[in-house]
C-alpha positions, 0 to 999 in steps of 0.5 A: 505335087503342091505338098512336095514343093515346100520340101523341094524348096527347103532341100534343093532350091534354097540351098542351091540359091544360097550357094550361088549367091555366096559364090557370085557375091564373093567373086564380085567382091574380089573383082571390085578390087580392080573393076572401078567401072562396075562392068565386071561386077554387073556381069557377075550379078547378071549371071547370078540372076540368070542362075537364080531363075534357072534354079527356081524353074521360072523362065523370064519372057520380056515383052517390048524389049526394044523399050529397054534399048534407049542408048542413054541413062534413064529411070527404070521403074518396076512394081515390087512383088517379091524378093525374087524381083531383084534376080528377075530384073537383073537377069532381064535388063540387058545393060549395066545399071544401079539400084536405089536400095534401102540404106539398112541393107548397106549395113548388113555384112557381105550384102552391104559390102557388095552394094557399096563396092558395086556403086548402088545408091542408098536411100534413107526414108526416116526423114525428108532431109535424108530421103531427098539426099538419097534421091539427089545421089540417084540424080547424080548417078543418072547425070553420070550416064548410068541408068537407075532401077527403082521400085516406086511403091517402096516395098513388096506387095503383101497381096500382089496388088499395086500400091500407090507410088511414091514420087521419087522415080519421077522426081529423079527423072525430071531433075536429071531430064532423062526418060522414065520407063515403066516396067510391069513385072508379073509372076514373082508374087506367085513365085514367092509371096511375102511371108512365104519361104518356099518357091512355087515355080512358074513362068515370069513376064516383064512388060517394058512400056513406052518410055515417058519423055521428061524433057522440059518438065519441072519438079512440080510435074512429079505428081502427074508423072507418077500417076502416069507411071502407075497407070502404065504399069497397072494397065499392063500388070492386070492385063497379064496377071491373074488378079482383078484390078481393084476399083481404087489403088490401095494407099502406100504405107511409106513413112514419108508422104511423097507429096512433100517432095 
């Protein structure tokens, strides 16, 4: 069966995913002509995500779903394992939100058009000035009442293990004085690891940890808050993952050290 999976992916899974992505993306772009709130576009993205998981034969289970229903803006921070993280989270989170995405994605035809029209937040990590500008755009989004989703490790894991987190999620939560919600995503690395182009269907798990209150915190607390965020996600991730937690967390390869914030 394992030998057949690549061929099933290439001949069935991937073509279906491409079709669904193009169809839903085109519909979303059309809807964006009149949907200024982004509500209808997000609903289409939610349907797209659900269909992607159905095609991948990878059902999602959410643990502690009550921690997702805050009734206010918050920063939702998840570990990043795979390209399948985005549909997994868009399908699991039961509310409209925006994502903090690498600026280069906004330059790609079709993908960039959709990201721009749906109000997602670009961030450029090529310099400290541009990165802070992107984070402040995220703060403005939060202050407008819109929740924000971010991958604080800054990129996909190459081996399934959690890397050191950047401080951007904590920084934005503190500046906007909104809760920071740790999300531990399990199974997407095994579903589609980095540098792999075929799917290995499996059940997925999202653990919504207790929200962390940032009221009264200042930006100098971002480092300690980031550590608390990483500890919460790592604890739940390794509790439910097949991987063994390493003695120390590998360093992050991000270009801009988060300690400069």
